[in-house]
C-alpha positions as CSV (number, residue, x, y, z in Angstrom):
1,X,0.0,0.1,0.1
2,X,1.4,3.4,-0.8
3,X,1.6,6.0,1.5
4,X,-0.9,8.8,1.5
5,X,1.2,11.6,3.1
6,X,0.7,14.5,0.7
7,X,3.4,13.7,-1.6
8,X,2.7,12.5,-5.1
9,X,3.8,9.2,-6.3
10,X,6.7,10.4,-8.3
11,X,7.9,12.5,-5.4
12,X,8.1,9.9,-3.2
13,X,9.8,7.7,-5.7
14,X,12.3,10.5,-6.4
15,X,13.0,11.0,-2.6
16,X,13.5,7.1,-2.2
17,X,15.9,7.3,-5.0
18,X,17.9,10.1,-3.6
19,X,17.8,8.4,-0.1
20,X,19.2,5.0,-1.9
21,X,22.3,7.3,-3.1
22,X,22.6,8.8,0.5
23,X,22.4,4.9,1.8
24,X,24.9,3.7,-0.5
25,X,27.3,6.6,0.6
26,X,26.9,5.9,4.3
27,X,27.6,2.0,3.7
28,X,30.5,2.7,1.5
29,X,31.8,5.2,4.3
30,X,31.3,2.5,6.9
31,X,33.0,-0.2,5.4
32,X,35.9,2.3,4.8
33,X,36.0,3.2,8.4
34,X,35.9,-0.2,9.6
35,X,38.6,-1.2,7.4
36,X,40.6,1.3,9.2
37,X,39.5,0.6,12.7
38,X,40.7,-3.0,11.9
39,X,44.0,-1.8,10.3
40,X,45.3,1.1,11.9
41,X,48.6,0.7,13.8
42,X,51.3,3.0,15.3
43,X,51.7,5.3,18.3
44,X,47.9,6.6,18.5
45,X,46.6,3.0,17.6
46,X,44.3,2.7,20.8
47,X,42.9,6.2,20.8
48,X,42.3,5.9,16.6
49,X,40.8,2.5,16.7
50,X,38.3,3.7,19.3
51,X,37.9,6.9,17.5
52,X,37.2,4.9,14.1
53,X,34.9,2.7,16.2
54,X,32.8,5.5,17.7
55,X,32.4,6.8,13.9
56,X,31.5,3.4,12.5
57,X,28.8,3.0,15.2
58,X,27.1,6.4,14.5
59,X,27.4,5.4,10.6
60,X,25.4,1.9,11.5
61,X,22.8,4.0,13.3
62,X,22.4,6.5,10.4
63,X,22.3,3.6,7.9
64,X,19.5,2.0,9.7
65,X,17.5,5.3,9.9
66,X,18.1,6.1,6.1
67,X,16.5,2.5,5.3
68,X,13.7,3.0,7.5
69,X,12.9,6.5,6.0
70,X,13.1,4.8,2.6
71,X,10.6,2.1,3.8
72,X,8.3,4.8,5.0
73,X,8.0,6.5,1.6
74,X,6.4,3.2,0.3
75,X,9.6,2.0,-1.3
76,X,11.9,-1.4,-0.7
77,X,15.3,-0.6,0.4
78,X,18.2,-1.9,-1.5
79,X,20.7,-4.1,0.6
80,X,23.5,-5.6,-1.7
81,X,27.1,-4.3,-2.0
82,X,26.6,-4.3,-5.9
83,X,23.5,-1.6,-5.3
84,X,25.6,0.2,-2.7
85,X,28.9,0.3,-5.1
86,X,26.6,1.2,-8.1
87,X,25.0,4.3,-6.3
88,X,28.2,5.7,-4.0
89,X,29.6,8.7,-4.6
90,X,32.6,7.8,-2.1
91,X,35.6,6.1,-3.8
92,X,37.0,2.8,-2.5
93,X,40.4,2.2,-1.9
94,X,41.1,-1.4,-2.2
95,X,44.4,-3.1,-1.5
96,X,45.7,0.2,0.3
97,X,46.4,0.2,3.9
98,X,47.2,4.0,4.5
99,X,49.2,5.5,7.5
100,X,47.2,6.8,10.2
101,X,47.5,10.4,9.3
102,X,46.4,9.1,5.5
103,X,43.6,7.5,7.0
104,X,42.3,10.4,8.6
105,X,43.0,12.6,5.5
106,X,41.0,10.1,3.6
107,X,38.1,9.8,6.1
108,X,38.1,13.7,6.4
109,X,37.7,14.1,2.2
110,X,34.9,11.2,2.3
111,X,32.8,13.1,4.9
112,X,33.5,16.6,3.2
113,X,32.2,14.7,-0.3
114,X,29.1,13.7,1.5
115,X,28.6,16.9,3.1
116,X,28.8,18.7,-0.2
117,X,26.7,16.3,-1.8
118,X,24.1,16.1,1.3
119,X,23.6,20.1,0.6
120,X,22.8,19.5,-2.8
121,X,20.4,16.6,-1.8
122,X,19.0,19.0,0.6
123,X,17.7,21.7,-1.9
124,X,16.7,18.7,-4.4
125,X,14.2,17.1,-1.2
126,X,12.8,20.7,-0.8
127,X,12.5,22.3,-4.4
128,X,12.3,19.4,-6.5
129,X,10.4,16.6,-4.5
130,X,8.3,18.8,-2.5
131,X,9.4,16.7,0.6
132,X,9.9,18.6,3.9
133,X,10.3,15.4,5.9
134,X,13.1,14.3,3.9
135,X,14.9,17.3,3.7
136,X,14.8,17.8,7.6
137,X,16.1,14.2,7.8
138,X,19.0,14.8,5.5
139,X,19.9,18.2,7.2
140,X,20.2,16.0,10.3
141,X,22.5,13.5,8.6
142,X,24.6,16.4,7.1
143,X,25.0,17.9,10.3
144,X,26.4,14.6,11.8
145,X,29.1,14.5,9.1
146,X,30.0,18.1,9.7
147,X,30.7,17.4,13.4
148,X,32.7,13.9,12.4
149,X,34.7,16.2,9.6
150,X,35.7,18.5,12.2
151,X,37.1,16.2,14.7
152,X,38.9,14.4,12.1
153,X,40.1,17.8,10.8
154,X,41.4,18.5,14.6
155,X,43.8,15.6,14.2
156,X,45.5,17.1,11.3
157,X,45.6,20.8,12.8
C-alpha cells in the first residue's frame, strides 16, 4: 500500500531514489571506517581504533535510519554491495592500507564529499521533491557528518 502523506507518487519515488544514494554513501563510508579501525597501527593505535569504532557505530545507526526512511516512503530498500557500489559517491581504496594520518585525511575527504552532496540533496528534497520531511532528515545527517569532519580535521591541525 502506498503512503498517503501529501507527496505525489513520483516525488515519493524520487525521494526514495535520492535516499538510496545517501544509503550507499553511508554504507561505503561505514565499510571504509571499519577497515581503518581493523588496520590502524602505530603510536596512537588505541585512540584511533576507538575513534574509528565510535564513527562506524554512528554510521551504522544512520544507515538503519536511512533504510527505514526509504520504507516509510513506500519503497523497498536496497541491500547488496553491488547496489551500494553502483550508487555511492564515495571512492573505495582496495588493497591500500594507509598510514594513520592518511586514514584520517581520507575519511575527512569522504565526509566532506558527503557533506557537499547532502547540501545539494537538501535543495532537491525541498524544491524538486516537495518533501520537507526528507529535507529535514537529510539536514540532520549532514550535521552529523559536519561534526565528524570537524573532529577528523582537528587531528590534522
